ZAMARGU-4260 file (C-alpha; in steps of 0.2 Angstrom, whole numbers, plus 5000, padded with zeros to 4 digits):
<rodrens>
0) 5072/5339/4925 | 5060/5352/4916 | 5049/5360/4929 | 5031/5357/4924 | 5017/5369/4929
5) 5010/5369/4947 | 4994/5362/4940 | 5003/5348/4932 | 5013/5344/4947 | 4998/5344/4958
10) 4989/5332/4946 | 5003/5320/4947 | 5005/5321/4966 | 4986/5318/4968 | 4986/5304/4956
15) 4999/5295/4966 | 4994/5300/4984 | 4975/5301/4983 | 4972/5282/4984 | 4982/5282/5001
20) 4974/5298/5008 | 4990/5306/5011 | 4987/5322/5002 | 4997/5337/5008 | 4988/5354/5011
25) 4990/5364/4995 | 4988/5380/5004 | 5004/5377/5015 | 5016/5372/5002 | 5026/5385/4992
30) 5029/5382/4973 | 5047/5376/4977 | 5041/5364/4990 | 5028/5357/4978 | 5042/5355/4965
35) 5052/5346/4978 | 5038/5334/4982 | 5034/5331/4964 | 5052/5327/4960 | 5054/5315/4974
40) 5037/5306/4970 | 5041/5306/4951 | 5058/5298/4955 | 5051/5285/4966 | 5038/5281/4953
45) 5051/5279/4940 | 5061/5267/4951 | 5045/5256/4954 | 5042/5255/4936 | 5060/5250/4932
50) 5059/5237/4946 | 5042/5230/4938 | 5051/5229/4921 | 5066/5220/4929 | 5054/5207/4937
55) 5045/5204/4921 | 5061/5202/4911 | 5068/5190/4925 | 5052/5179/4924 | 5054/5178/4905
60) 5072/5173/4906 | 5069/5160/4920 | 5054/5154/4909 | 5066/5152/4894 | 5079/5142/4904
65) 5067/5129/4910
</rodrens>
């Protein structure tokens, strides 16, 4: 995985976590910790997107079989 800039990572983290009021304190995390948090959230986001696509495909297949 390419390492985006700190600003890009924080933008992504904020986009995902702000609606849940679970933002970490920026002043207490090192750049490496930010990257680790970003990587975990990015991976989870990709998994959820794949699961959503699978659900859509499954519904389409089930609709064709009826």
